BABA-720789 format. One record per atom (N, C-alpha, C, O): residue in one letter; x negated, y, z. Coordinates in pm, whole numbers, plus 32768, in hexadecimal, padded with zeros to 4 digits. Atoms other than C-alpha are relative to their C-alpha. Layout:
aXYZ
...
END
This chain:
m7FC880058079
m75F680138E0E
m7FA780267F97
m7F64808A7FAE
e80537FD98071
e753A80268CC1
e8049807A7FC2
e80C480887FC7
d7FDB7F7A8033
d7553817C8C14
d800E7FFA7F75
d803180627F3E
s7FE78002808C
s756481028AB0
s804A7F837FD1
s804C7F1B8013
i7FB2807A8037
i7634801B89DB
i7F9C7F887FE0
i7F2F7F927FA7
n805780858029
n75AE7EB989BC
n7FEE7FFF7F73
n804E7FEF7F28
p80118000808A
p750C7ECA8876
p801A7F927FA4
p802A7FA47F2B
s7FEC8075804F
s75407D67880A
s804A7F948058
s80087F3C808F
p7FB580527FAF
p76527CB188BE
p7FF47F757FC5
p7FE57F6B7F4B
a800C80828037
a76407B378899
a80807FDB7FB1
a80F27FE97FDF
t7F9C8011805E
t77067AD08771
t80487F6F8019
t80077F078022
v7FB7807D7FF0
v781A79C787A2
v80177FBC7F7F
v80467FF77F1D
p7FE7804F8088
p782578AD869B
p808080157FCB
p80E1801F8016
d7F867FE2804A
d792A78E98597
d80697F9E802B
d80DC7FCA8034
s7FA280607FDC
s79D977A28605
s804B801E8086
s80B47FE680A4
a7FCA7FDC7F74
a7A1778468768
a8077805D7FE1
a80C98069803C
l7F967FA0800A
l7B0D794286D4
l80697FBE7FA9
l804F7F987F37
t7F8E80428042
t7C5A78B18673
t8073805B7FDE
t808080C78017
t7F837FB38032
t7D99793385C7
t8055801A807A
t808C80888089
a7FA67FF77F86
a7E5478F38712
a7FCF806A8064
a801D80AF80A5
q802F7F997FAD
q7D7279CD87D3
q801380947FC5
q802A80F6800D
i7FEA7F7D8041
i7D8E7AE986D5
i809280268009
i80B1809D8015
q7F707FE4800E
q7F0D7AC986CB
q8038802D8089
q80AE804F8097
r7FC67FCF7F7B
r7F267B28883C
r7FFF809A7FFD
r803780DB8055
f80037F6F8000
f7EE37C8987D5
f804D803B7F90
f805D7FFF7F26
i7FC47FB8806E
i7FA07D908712
i7F8D804B7FA6
i7F27807F7FD2
p7F988025804D
p7FBA7DB085EE
p80097F757FBB
p805D7F547F68
f800F8088803D
f7F427C4A85A4
f80707FAE8025
f80877F4E7FDC
d7F9880557FD6
d80697BB8865A
d807C80047FA4
d80D97FB47FB0
e7F8A7FEF8064
e81557C2B8540
e7FD27FB27F78
e80217FA57F1A
l803780488073
l807B7B678441
l800B7F6F8006
l80057F3C8076
s8009808C7FF7
s808C79FF83EA
s7F777FC2801B
s7F1180038002
a807E803F7FE2
a7F7E790B8454
a7FAB7FFB7F83
a7F3380187F86
h804C7FFC8080
h7F1E78E682E6
h7FBF80847FD7
h7F5080877FA3
a801E7F71801B
a7F0B7A6782BA
a7F7F8025805A
a7F1C8060802F
v80727FE17FA8
v7E2A7A8083EE
v7F7E7FB57FE7
v7F0F7FE87FF6
s8073805A8023
s7D4E795A8388
s7FB080437F8D
s7F35803C7F8B
e803E7FBD806F
e7D057A218248
e7FA38079802C
e7F3E809D7FF0
l80407F877FCD
l7C987B458312
l7F7C7FDF8057
l7F2A8037806E
l806B802F7FA4
l7B9A7A7883F1
l7F7980337FD4
l7F2A8057802B
p80947FD18025
p7A5D7ADF8320
p7FEE80898021
p7F7A80B1802A
h80077F7A7FE3
h7AB57C4D8377
h7FE780228096
h7FC9809380BB
f800E7FF47F6C
f7A9C7C1184F5
f7F6C7FEC8025
f7F277F987FEA
r807C80197FBD
r795E7C2F85BA
r80167FD7808C
r8042802680DF
a7FEE802B7F7B
a79657B5186E8
a7F728004804B
a7F077FE78015
y80827FEB7FC2
y78657B9287F5
y801B7FFC80A5
y808B801180D6
s7FF07FFF7F6F
s78247B738973
s7FAD80708042
s7F4E80A58008
l80437F7E7FC4
l77B57C868A6A
l7FE47FCA809F
l803C7F9080DE
g802480207F84
g76FF7C488BB6
g8043805C8064
g807F80C0803E
d7FD47FB07F88
d77657CD08D14
d7FB8808A7FFF
d7F4280977FDF
k80347F7C7FF1
k77417E4B8D4B
k7FB880317F79
k7F4980677F7E
k80367FCD807B
k77027E9C8BD8
k805E80617FC6
k80D880527FD2
i7F9D7F9B803A
i778F7FC98B23
i80217FD17F7F
i7FCB7FB27F2D
l7FD08018808A
l78617F7C8A02
l8008806F7FA9
l7FDE80697F35
f80047F74804F
f789B80E08991
f800E806B8062
f803E805780D1
k800B7F887FAB
k7871823F8A1A
k807080677FDA
k8090807C7F65
r7F9E7F88801A
r797983598A3F
r7FBD80697FA6
r7F4E80997FC0
g80307F9F8054
g795284458924
g7FA77FD27F8A
g7F7080207F3C
e804E804D8066
e78A383478842
e805D7FDB7F89
e80C97FA47F9F
e7FAF80308069
e7925831186DD
e7FE97F697FE5
e7F787F397FF0
d800680938014
d796881A4868E
d804E7FD67F8A
d80C57FF47F80
d7FB980208078
d79BD81168544
d80487F718012
d80837F407FB2
e7FC280797FE2
e7A3D7FCC85EE
e806A800F8069
e806A807080B5
c7FA4800E7F8C
c7B5E7F6C86D0
c7FE37F7E8043
c7FCF7F1B7FFD
h802C80657FAC
h7B127E7D87E8
h80777FC18056
h80C580098095
f7FA580417FB9
f7BEC7D758884
f7FBE7FA08069
f7F587F5E8054
l803E80517F94
l7BB47CC589CE
l80417F7E8011
l80B77F7B8033
l7FD480867FFB
l7BDD7B4989CF
l7FF37FCC8095
l80517F9780D1
e8011804C7F79
e7B477ADE8B1E
e7FA6806D8049
e7F5B80BA800D
g80477F9D7FB1
g7AB77BAA8C44
g803D80768028
g80B58083800D
t7FCA7F887FC8
t7AEA7CFC8CE5
t7FB480737FC6
t7F3A806F7FBB
v803D7F878030
v7AAB7E518C56
v80408078804C
v80BA807F805B
d7FCE7F747FBD
d7ACF7FAB8D0F
d7FF380677F98
d7F8B80787F58
l80007F90805A
l7B3E80D28C39
l7FFD807A805A
l8054808180B0
a80127F8F7FB5
a7ACC82218CD4
a8023807C7FB1
a7FE180927F4B
d7FE17F81804A
d7B7083718C5D
d7FA0806F8034
d7F4480598083
d80507F8D7FE8
d7ADE84C78C77
d8004802B8091
d7FB0807C80B8
q7FEA7FE17F82
q7B5584E18DDD
q7FCB7F89805E
q7FE07F8680D8
f803780767FC0
f7AA583988E36
f80687FB28041
f804E7F7580A9
r7F9280597FCA
r7BF382EE8E77
r7FF27F7D7FAD
r7FDA7F7B7F34
i80238086803E
i7BD4817D8E33
i80877FB27FD9
i80E97FAF8023
t7F9D805C8020
t7CB9809A8D7C
t7FC17F7E7FE2
t7F687F757F8E
q804C807E8010
q7C607F2A8D9B
q80587FAA7FA0
q80CF7F937FB9
i7FC980668057
i7CAE7E408C75
i7FCD7F788012
i7F537F66801A
k801B808E7FF2
k7CB07CCA8C9D
k80277FAB7F95
k80997FB97F69
g7FE1803C807D
g7CA07BD48B7B
g80797FAD8014
g80BE7F977FB1
d7F8A80617FEB
d7DB27AF08C16
d8078804D8024
d80E18011803C
d7F8F7FB47FCD
d7E937C188C73
d80657FFC7F8D
d80427FFC7F17
d7F947FF38066
d7FE37C1F8BC2
d800E807D7FBA
d804780877F4D
e7FF57F798045
e7FC37D8B8B7C
e7F80801F7FB6
e7F6980947F97
n80767FFD805B
n7E777D488AB8
n802C7FDD7F80
n80157F6A7F58
f7FD08028808C
f7F147D57895D
f7FD580637F9B
f7FFB80587F26
l802A7F8F805D
l7E6C7E9088C3
l7F6380057FFE
l7F207FD58059
a80917FE07FFD
a7D0B7EEF8859
a7FDD805E8072
a802D80B0809F
l802B7FA87F8D
l7C437F968969
l7FE4808C7FC7
l7F9280A57F6E
d801A7F6F8028
d7C5D810A8948
d7FF380197F7E
d7F9080587F58
a80057FF48090
a7CAA810287DA
a805E806B7FBF
a806880737F45
s7FA57F9C8032
s7DA5821E87BA
s7FBC807C7FAE
s7FFE80CD7F6E
h80507F90803C
h7C92830C8736
h7F7B7FCA7FDC
h7F427F758020
p808680328023
p7B5382DD867B
p7F8B80278059
p7F217FE98058
i806D7FD57F9F
i7A878396877F
i80447FDC808F
i80AB800E80BB
h7FCC803C7F81
h7AB082D688CA
h8022806D8070
h7FD080C78087
r7FD17FB17F96
r7B6B838A89E1
r7FDD7FCC8083
r7FEC801280E7
h801F80477F87
h7AF9828F8AE5
h7F6E7FC47FEA
h7F457FB27F78
a806F80527FFB
a79B281E58B3A
a802A7F7C801D
a808D7F708064
a7FDA80867FE6
a79C5806D8B44
a7F847FAD8033
a7F247F9A7FE8
v805C80507FC9
v78F07F9A8C2C
v80287F7F803E
v80817F758092
s7FD380987FD6
s78FA7E178C61
s7FDE7FF3809C
s7F75801980CF
q801180247F76
q792C7DAB8DC7
q7FEC7F6D8015
q7FE87F3D8086
s801980958000
s78F47C408D75
s7FCB7FDD7F73
s7FD480317F19
p8019802E808A
p78707B7A8C4B
p807E7FFA7FAD
p80E07FBD7FD8
c7F907FF08058
c79627BBF8B2B
c7FED7FC37F85
c7F7C7FBE7F55
q7FEC8030808B
q79CF7B1E89E4
q805480727FC1
q80B4809E8001
l7FC07FA0803F
l7A437C2188EA
l7FFD7FE17F66
l7FA87F947F38
f80167FF08085
f7A897C50877A
f8019808D7FD2
f805680DF8017
a7FEF7F818030
a7A7D7D798698
a80287FFE7F71
a80127F9B7F2B
i7FE880038094
i7AFE7DEC8542
i7FF8809E7FD2
i801C80F68021
k800D7F85802B
k7AC07F20847C
k807C80518012
k80E8801E7FF2
r7F8D7FAC7FE0
r7BAC804184E1
r805B80177F76
r80D780177F74
q7FB87FEC807F
q7BF980808367
q80697F867FE2
q80D97F967FB1
y7FBB807F802C
y7C727F118344
y80737FF78059
y80DE7FD58028
l7F9A800C7FA8
l7D427F19847F
l8070805C7FE0
l80E580367FEB
e7F937F9B8025
e7DFC805F840F
e80427FCE7F87
e80BB7FE57F7D
l7FC080348078
l7E427FB782BE
l806A7F8D8024
l80DB7F847FF4
i7FA980827FE0
i7EC97E70835C
i8074803C804E
i80E580178030
t7F9A7FC27FAE
t7F927F43845C
t807180457FB2
t80E980367FC9
t7FA37FB4805B
t802880228354
t80577F9F7FAA
t80D17FAD7F9C
w7FA88066804D
w80907EFC827C
w80647FC48047
w80D67FBB8019
s7FA780487FB1
s812A7E498390
s807680598036
s80E480238047
e7F957FAC7FD4
e81FB7F7C840F
e806280177F80
e80DD800F7F87
l7FB67FE9807E
l82647FC582A3
l805E7F767FE8
l80D77F7B7FD0
r7FC0808A801D
r82BD7E458277
r80837FFA8056
r80ED7FD48025
q7F8D80077FA9
q83A87E5F83A4
q806D80727FD9
q80E6805E7FDC
a7F9D7F8E8025
a84417FAE8339
a80507FD87F7D
a80C97FEF7F75
y7FB380198083
y849A7F3381D2
y80287F677FF3
y80577F387F8B
g7FE580938018
g84C77DBE821E
g7FBF7FB57F9F
g7FFD7F607F60
l80608049805D
l83A57D41814B
l7FDD7F80803F
l7FCE7F7880B9
e802680877FD5
e83507BD78166
e7F677FEB7FF1
e7F2680297F9E
e808A802E8011
e81F77B37819E
e7FE77FD27F72
e80447FA07F33
e801880288085
e81517AEF8056
e80047F607FE7
e7FD97F188041
n800B8087801D
n817479977FBB
n7FC37FED7F71
n7FF180257F0D
e805980008082
e807779327EAA
e80577FBA7F88
e80347FC77F13
h7FB2803A8062
h8185786D7DF2
h806C80507FC2
h80A3802D7F5A
d7F7A7FBF8027
d829679707DD3
d7FE180897FA9
d804080C47F76
w80247F8D803E
w81D77A987D30
w803A80087F77
w8075806F7F56
l7FCD80078086
l82387A307BCA
l809F800B7FFC
l80DB80567FAF
e7F727FF17FFF
e83A179F97C21
e8030808E8026
e808C80C47FE7
s7FEA7F757FD1
s83AE7B4A7CD4
s7FF080587F80
s804580AF7F6B
l80257FA38071
l83237BF37B9C
l80657FEC7F8D
l8099804D7F56
l7FAB8020806A
l83FC7B2C7A97
l80928022801D
l80DD80387FBF
t7F7E7FE27FD8
t853B7B707B5A
t802C8094801E
t809C80B88042
s7FF67F6D7FF2
s85067CE47B71
s8060803B7F93
s80737FFB7F2B
e7FB27FB98053
e85EF7DDD7AC7
e7FB180217F7D
e7FE880137F10
l804B7FE58069
l84D27E4479E4
l7FEC7F857F9F
l7FFE7F947F26
f8018807D8056
f84867CE4795B
f807D7FCA7FC4
f80777F7B7F66
n7F7D802C804C
n85FD7CAB7909
n800580467F79
n8051801C7F22
r7FE97FB18079
r85CC7DA777F6
r7F857FE57F97
r7F7F801C7F29
v806F80238050
v84847D12776B
v801D7F837FB2
v804D7F227FED
p7FE18075805B
p84A77C1C763E
p7FB57F84803D
p7F487F948074
p804C80767FCD
p844C7AB076A2
p7F7F7FE47FB8
p7F227FAF7FF6
a807F8008804E
a83427AAA759A
a7F8D8046803A
a7F1F8012804A
n805C7FAF7FBC
n82997BD2763E
n7FD07FD18091
n7F5E7FE380BD
i801980347F6F
i82B17B35779D
i7F907F827FEC
i7F2F7F758036
q80588072800E
q820479F57716
q7F6C803A7FDF
q7F0980058011
k80817FC6801C
k80E87AD07689
k7FBC803D8070
k7F4380328084
l80257FBC7F87
l80DC7B9A77C5
l7FAB7F958065
l7F417FB6809B
l802D80607FA7
l808F7A5E7890
l7F6D7FD07FD1
l7F167FA7801E
t8086802F8027
t7F6C7A0B77B9
t7F9380757FFE
t7F1A80607FF2
r80587F878002
r7EDE7B6B77C0
r7FCF8031808C
r7F7380838097
f80277FD27F7B
f7EC77B947938
f7F6D7FBC8024
f7F507F498004
n808B80287FC6
n7D5E7B7679D3
n800D8003809E
n8036806280E1
e800380057F65
e7D3D7AFA7B3B
e7F84803E8033
e7F17802D7FFE
r806B7FB67FB7
r7C6A7BCF7C24
r80097FF1809E
r806B801880DD
s7FF5800C7F67
s7C157B7B7D93
s7FD4808D8033
s7F7980CF8002
v80197F827FC1
v7C247CAF7E78
v7FF57FE4809D
v801C7F7A80CD
t8012800F7F72
t7BD27CE57FEB
t803D80788048
t805580E48013
l7FC47FA07FAE
l7C637D99810D
l7FB6808E7FFC
l7F3B808B8002
g80497F7A8000
g7C077F198100
g7FDB802A7F6A
g7FB6809D7F52
e80327FCC8085
e7BBC7F167F81
e805880607FC0
e80D180467FBE
d7FB97FA78049
d7C30803D7EC1
d801B7FCD7F75
d7FBC7FB37F2B
i7FDF80438089
i7CE67FB67D87
i801A80827FA9
i7FEB80817F38
i7FE77F838055
i7D5781187D01
i7FE880758059
i8009807780D0
n80257F757FB3
n7CE282727D6B
n804E806F7FB9
n804A80837F3F
e7FAA7F878038
e7DCE83A17D45
e7FA580577FAC
e7F3280707FD0
g80407F97805E
g7D67848D7C23
g7FAD7FB87F96
g7F887FF87F33
e8052804C806E
e7CA4837E7B57
e80587FE37F83
e80D37FE27F87
e7FB38032807D
e7D06831979F8
e801D7F6C800C
e7FCF7F1C8040
g7FD2809A7FEF
g7DC781CE79E1
g7FE57FB77F7E
g80047FE27F0F
h8015805C8079
h7D5880B378FF
h803E7F808016
h80517F337FB8
e7FB280827FE0
e7E047F9279AF
e806E800D8056
e807380748099
c7F9A80167FA1
c7F3C7F2C7A73
c7FED7F758039
c7FAC7F1E7FFF
y801880717FB7
y7F517E1F7B75
y808B7FCC803D
y80E98015805B
v7F98804B7FB6
v803E7D0E7C0B
v7FB87FC78076
v7F4A7F958061
i802A803F7F90
i7FFB7C977D67
i80257F6E8001
i80977F488019
k7FE280957FF2
k7FDA7B1F7D5B
k80077FD4808D
k806C7F9A80B6
t800980147F63
t7F747AF87ED0
t7FC58079803B
t7F6D80B88001
g80347F9A7FB4
g7F357BFB7FCD
g805A80738011
g80CF806D7FEA
k7FB67F8B7FD4
k7FA87D508046
k7FB5808A7FE0
k7F3A808E7FE1
a80457F918028
a7F617EB27FE2
a805680868039
a80CF8083804D
i7FBB7F7F7FD3
i7FB08024805D
i7FED805D7F94
i7F8280617F57
v7FF67F93805F
v801681467F72
v7FF18079805B
v8030808780C3
s80037F777FAF
s7FA382A47FE9
s7FD880687F97
s7FA3804C7F2C
r80137F928054
r7F8883F77F58
r7FC880758062
r7FF3808480D4
k803E7F967FB5
k7EAD85257FCC
k80658074800B
k809F80A47FAA
l7FA77F957FEA
l7F7C862D8072
l7FC8804E806F
l7FBE801C80DF
s803B7FA67FB2
s7EE1875B8111
s7F7B7FD2803F
s7F657FE280B6
n8079803B7FD3
n7D8C86B7812A
n80067F8A8054
n7F9F7F60808A
k7FE7807B7FBC
k7E26858981D3
k80487F977F9E
k808D7FBB7F3F
q7FCA806B8053
q7E8E8434813E
q808C7FDE803F
q80947FB280B1
e7F7A80197FDC
e8006840F8156
e802D7F757FD6
e80347F637F5D
t7FCD807D8020
t808582A58158
t80857FFC7FBC
t80E680307FF4
l7F7880048045
l819E8263805C
l804B7F877FFF
l80C47F878012
a7FC48080800C
a81D780F28036
a7FA47F938028
a7F2A7FA18035
a804C80797FFC
a81787F948077
a801F7F977F9E
a80937F757F8A
l7FEA80618073
l81497E957F63
l7FE17F7C802E
l7F947F6C808C
g801780907FDD
g814D7D197F74
g800A7FB67F78
g80137FEC7F0A
s8004805A806E
s81507BEA7E98
s806B80227F9B
s80DB80447FC3
g7FA17FE98077
g81FC7C1A7D3B
g800F80947FDE
g804F80B47F7A
d7FEE7F6B8020
d81E37DA17D49
d7FA3802A7F92
d7F2D80077F92
l804C7FCB806C
l816D7E487C14
l7FD980978022
l802D80E48051
f80217F757FE9
f80AC7F8D7C35
f7F8A80377FA9
f7F3B7FE97F74
g80607FC78058
g7FCB80827B79
g803180177F72
g7FE4803F7F1B
e7FC37FF28085
e80B4808E7A50
e802780997FE0
e802880C57F6D
d7FDB7F6F801D
d811D81FA7A77
d7F97804B7FAB
d7FBF808A7F4A
a80697FB98033
a7FD3828A7A0B
a7FEF7FC87F63
a7FCE80177F0A
l800080368079
l7FD9819778DA
l8070802D7FA5
l805A80367F2C
v7F8D7FD7804D
v812A82087861
v7FEE80917FDE
v7FFC80B97F6B
s80077F71800C
s80F283797898
s7F81803D7FC2
s7F7F80AD7F8E
n80817FD88032
n7F8583887831
n7FD180818064
n7F8880DA803A
l802D7F957FAA
l7F5784707966
l7FAF7FBA8067
l7FB57F3F8074
p805280447F91
p7E6184387A8E
p80527FBE8065
p80C57FE4807D
r7FBB80477F99
r7EB983417B9F
r80468062806A
r800580C28095
n7FB87FA87FAD
n7FC083E77C82
n7FEF7FD28092
n8015801A80EF
a800E802E7F6B
a7F6983117DBD
a7F857FA68000
a7F497F827F9A
s8070805F7FE9
s7E5E82357E5A
s803E7F778027
s80AB7F738061
i7FD980807FD1
i7E8080C57E93
i7F8D7FBD803F
i7F247FB47FFF
t8066803E7FBF
t7DB2800D7F9B
t803E7F7C8033
t80B07F6E805E
m7FCA808E7FC9
m7DC77E9D7FFA
m7FFB7FFB8096
m7F94801980D4
s800080127F6E
s7E327E60815C
s7FF77F6A802B
s80187F42809A
s801D80957FD8
s7DD97CE38147
s7FA27FD77F8A
s7F96801B7F24
n8037803C807F
n7D037C098069
n80797FDC7FA6
n80ED7FE37FCC
g7F9E80218063
g7DB67B9D7F36
g7FC97FE47F78
g7F517FDC7F61
v802680178084
v7DC07B597DC7
v806980557FAA
v80E3804E7FBD
l7FA77FA98056
l7E477C547CBF
l7FF67FBB7F72
l7F937F807F49
m7FF8801C809B
m7EB77C047B54
m7FF4808B7FBF
m803A80EB7FDF
v80207F75803B
v7E2B7D1C7A7B
v80297FF97F6C
v80127F957F27
l7FDF7FFB8085
l7EB77D8D7930
l7FCF80867FC9
l7FE080EF8007
t80467F858040
t7E057E877845
t8069805C7FC8
t80DA80327FB0
k7F9D7F9C803A
k7EAD7FC777BD
k80307FCF7F7B
k80A67FDB7F5A
e7FE2801E8092
e7EA67F467661
e80747F8F7FFD
e80D37F997FAF
d7F9C806C7FE8
d7F707E0276CD
d807A8033802F
d80E680137FFD
f7F8B7FC57FB7
f80527ECD77B2
f8055804D7F93
f80CE80397F88
d7FAC7FB28062
d80B47FC27690
d804A7FB27F9C
d80BC7FCB7F74
t7FB4805D8067
t80FC7EB5759E
t806A7F9E8027
t80CE7F857FE3
l7F9F80657FCD
l81A97DB7766E
l806B802E8068
l80D77FF38074
l7F9F7FCC7FA1
l82537E7E777B
l803D808B7FE9
l80B6809C7FF8
k7FD07F808015
k826E7FEB772A
k804F80107F85
k80BD80477F87
k7FB97FFA807E
k82D07FD575CB
k80957FCC7FF9
k80ED800F7FC2
p7F7C8042800F
p84007EE875ED
p8064803E8073
p80DE802E806B
v7FAD7FD57F8C
v847E7F96773A
v803180887FEF
v80A480A28013
i7FE27F778005
i8478810C76EB
i8055801A7F7A
i802B7FF27F0D
e7FA47FCF806C
e859681967605
e7FFD80977FFC
e7FEA80DC8060
y80097F7F8010
y85A182E47567
y807780397FC9
y80BC7FF07F83
v7F8E7FBD8032
v86B283E47515
v7FD280867FC8
v7F8D80D1800E
s801C7F838029
s86908509742A
s805980698038
s80C180488071
e7FC47F957FC5
e86FF8661748F
e8083800E7FB2
e80E680387FEE
s7F897FF18052
s87FE86607378
s80707FA08027
s80E67FBE8013
e7FA080657FCC
e88A7851E740F
e8034801B8085
e809D7FE780AA
l7FDB7FE97F6C
l88B785A37575
l808A80298012
l80D67FE8805A
n7F807FCE7FE3
n89E5866D7562
n80757F907FEE
n80CE7F7E8040
a7F9D806D801A
a8AAE854A74C2
a80057F958079
a806C7F6480A6
l800B805A7F9C
l8A36846F75C5
l803C80288085
l80777FD580CA
i7FBD7FC67F86
i8AA7854D76E8
i80907FFF7FF6
i80D87FE18055
d7F647FF08009
d8C0485807652
d80377F757FED
d80A87F628019
e7FC28071802B
e8C3B842175D9
e7FEF7F7B805A
e80447F238063
w802580807FAF
w8B92831B76BF
w80617FEF8072
w806C804C80C2
d7F9E80137F9D
d8CA2828077A4
d7FB67FFC8087
d7FEC802680ED
t804080077F73
t8B95823F78B8
t7FD380838030
t7FB5808C80A7
g80317F7D7FD7
g8B2E83A678C7
g7F6680097FEA
g7F1A7FA97FF8
t808F7FEF8014
t89DF84417879
t7FCD807B804C
t800A80E68049
v80497F9E7FAF
v88FB850E7955
v7F77801F7FC8
v7F237FC87FB4
l807C7FC88030
l87E385E778D4
l7FA1801D8075
l7FC8806A80CE
l80527FFA7F93
l86B785D179BD
l7F7A80317FD3
l7F3C7FFB7F77
d80827FC5802B
d858186AC79AD
d7FA17FE48071
d7FBC800480E5
v8054802B7F9C
v845286247A5A
v7F7C80568011
v7F1B802C8052
r806B7F9E7FFF
r8365874E7A31
r7FFB8044808C
r8058803980DC
l80117FB67F86
l82E4881F7B50
l805780837FFA
l806E80C17F93
p7F9A7F847FFE
p83D0893F7BCD
p7FD080747FB9
p801C80BB7F77
q80337F78804E
q82EE8A527B43
q80027FE47F65
q801380417F16
e7FED80158097
e82F389A979EB
e8092800C7FD1
e80B380447F69
v7F7A7FF6801B
v845F898579F6
v803C80937FFF
v809180B57FAC
a7FD87F7B7FFD
a84918AF27A5A
a7FD1804F7F86
a801980A97F59
a802F7FC18076
a83B78B607932
a804B7FDB7F8B
a8065802E7F34
s7FBC80328082
s846D8A887833
s806A7F9E802F
s80527F258033
p7F8F804B7FC3
p85B68A0D78C1
p80447FB67F8B
p80597FEA7F1E
v7FAA80568052
v867488DE781E
v808E80088028
v80B27FDB8095
h7F7A7FF07FDC
h87E189317810
h80457F85802D
h803C7F197FF3
r7FB1806D7FBE
r88BE886078F2
r7FB57F8F8039
r7FF17F288056
a805280607FC7
a87A1879B7976
a7FF68009809C
a7FF1807380D9
t80207FF67F6D
t8773872A7AE1
t7F687FE9800E
t7F2F7F9C7FC1
t8092800A7FF9
t860987487B53
t7FDF7FAE8079
t800A7FCA80E9
i804E80477F9D
i854786427C14
i7F777FE87FDA
i7F617F907F86
p8091801B802A
p83CC86547BF7
p7FD87F777FFD
p80037F2B8053
l802A808B8010
l832585167B84
l7FC77FCD8084
l7FE87F5D80AC
a803380347F88
a826984F87CC3
a805A7FE48067
a80397F9680C0
q7F9A80227F97
q83A084F47D95
q806C7F977FD7
q80C57F708023
l7F8E8052802A
l846E840F7CBD
l80107F8B803E
l80837F698059
r7FF180807FB7
r842682C77D63
r8049800C8084
r809F7FBD80A9
n7FC77FDF7F7B
n8480835B7EAE
n8092802B800B
n80D680238072
r7F7D7FCE800F
r85C083EA7E2D
r805B7FB77FA6
r80BD7FEF7F76
l7FAD805D804F
l865382CB7D6D
l80907FF4803B
l80F57FEA7FF6
h7F7A80177FBE
h876482AC7E75
h805B80757FE2
h80D2806A8000
e7FA27F948027
e87EF83FE7DF7
e803D7FE07F81
e809E80257F60
l7FD480148082
l8830836D7CAA
l80647F838000
l805E7F2F8059
s7FA48062800C
s894E82867C34
s7FE07F9C7F8F
s7FB07FC97F27
k801380558077
k892F81537B57
k80797FF57FAC
k80827FA97F4B
a7F837FF28054
a8A8281A77AD8
a7FE780607F87
a803680617F29
f80237F988070
f89E282B679F1
f7F897FCF7FB1
f7F3C7F797FDB
v80778000805E
v88EA82C078D2
v7FB980768013
v7FF080E38008
y80567F8A7FEE
y87C8839D7917
y7FA680277F88
y7F4D7FD97F66
v80557FDA8067
v872B845E77F4
v7F9A80688036
v7FBC80D48068
i806D7FC17FB7
i85D784DB7865
i7FB1805C7FAB
i7F8480377F3F
a80517F9A8045
a8524861F77FF
a7F8180118065
a7F89800A80DF
g80757FE47FAC
g83BC86637870
g7F857FE37FB6
g7F217FC07FF5
e807E80208056
e82C186327751
e7FD77F76801F
e802A7F1D802E
g803880807FD9
g81DB851477A1
g80357FBA8079
g80447F40807A
r7FC5803C7F85
r826784D878F5
r808C7FD07FFC
r80BE7F8D8057
a7F7C803C8018
a83B88491786A
a7FF77F6C7FEF
a804E7F248020
e800780958013
e8341833777FF
e7FE47FBE807A
e80147F4F808E
a801D80447F86
a82B282F27957
a807F7FFD805C
a80967F9F80A8
a7F837FFA7FB5
a83F9835D79F2
a80697F967FCD
a80AF7F57801D
a7FA5805E8033
a84C482847907
a7FD77F6A8022
a80297F12803E
y803A807F7FD0
y83E481617953
y80207FE1808E
y80497F7080A9
i7FE1800D7F6D
i841481937AD4
i808E7FE1800A
i80AE7F80804F
l7F70801A7FFB
l859281A27AA4
l80237F7F7FD2
l80747F3B8010
t7FDB807F8045
t859C807479BC
t7FD17F8F806B
t801A7F2F8086
e803B805B7FA8
e84BD7FBA7AB5
e80647FE7807F
e806B7F7A80B7
a7FB37FF87F7D
a85B0800E7BDA
a80967FD87FCF
a80F07FD88022
g7F7E80338024
g86E27F917AFC
g806D80787FCD
g80E780687FC4
y7FB27F928036
y875A80E47A79
y7FFE80007F65
y7FA47FC87F26
q800A7FEC8093
q87B98139790E
q7FC880857FE7
q7FFD80EB8013
a80407F928019
a86CF822C7891
a7FD180087F6F
a7FBA7FA17F2F
r80297FE4808D
r866782D5773A
r7FAD80718011
r7FBC80BE8070
v805B7F8F7FF2
v855483C876F5
v803480617F8D
v805080397F1C
l7FD77F988061
l85B885087647
l7F8680307FAA
l7F2580687FDD
n805E7FD98061
n84EA8546750E
n8027808A7FC5
n808180967F72
r7FDC7F808022
r84ED86B774E1
r7FB780327F7D
r7FCE80A47F52
s804D7FDA8074
s840486BF73AE
s80597FDD7F88
s803680097F1B
e7FBA801C8078
e8510863772C6
e806980707FE7
e80B1806C7F84
END
């Protein structure tokens, strides 16, 4: 047996790797043939001769490997062997891919045909697929992004003339799997609509990235920072190739933010609470320590960072008047986008 990894396995021609072969394996079995075909440039197809080491135990690997044909032995730290055959019904996962540092050594027992993909890309695709199932999201359709956008609760409140201008102000941008579109903590200058493709929303929590949501065709993102003028509160990474429609902050402010957000003065608030038949709720979106230092009487507190995940706690039967300085505008926008009635409390008047 050779004691080193074959440094340059023979490359299989691109035409030899098909979408049907890829769809044998998880998570690609959950994707459409079209979605998999778009991912083909990100796969590396290759062959391995008999008695060659594919990877060593304890070795870090930035790729995940899938066995198409042939036989591979996986040996653990007790030298126990698990044999994987390409045509076995149980061969539907990447080889020893549960951890970036291999826990098994892999040695070919016959000539093998394999393909590999970057671990980062596989994790993005897997995460999006799992979230799609959890939330019932559909595969993207390049023809329905505009319909999804225009039929949203938010756009129902935008004047038709503004919508016409918006459609001429969007700039199209091609993006690729694994590309970071927005980085948490950065200043925001643009917002985006997904024309085609998929993306993952994540936020840093205790030095780890916590996945928050999956985005698909027609979804608008990046607007929170434009509304609040605060740094980006999450990161957005593409989990497929795609096309984004990009809108500048200037156009966003003029055509979307201005017609959507309404304001209420402090002097009007008591009358609204007493008189509105639908009921009015005062909502404070500042941090708990800020609320403790300067409480707003009769306000319910939900920090802005938690608002999207806690929308289910609110009722569309009420009108929400929002306090929280610059964050109040971002909160009002989020609520309006989700179909709630929202006003910003202007405490300067």
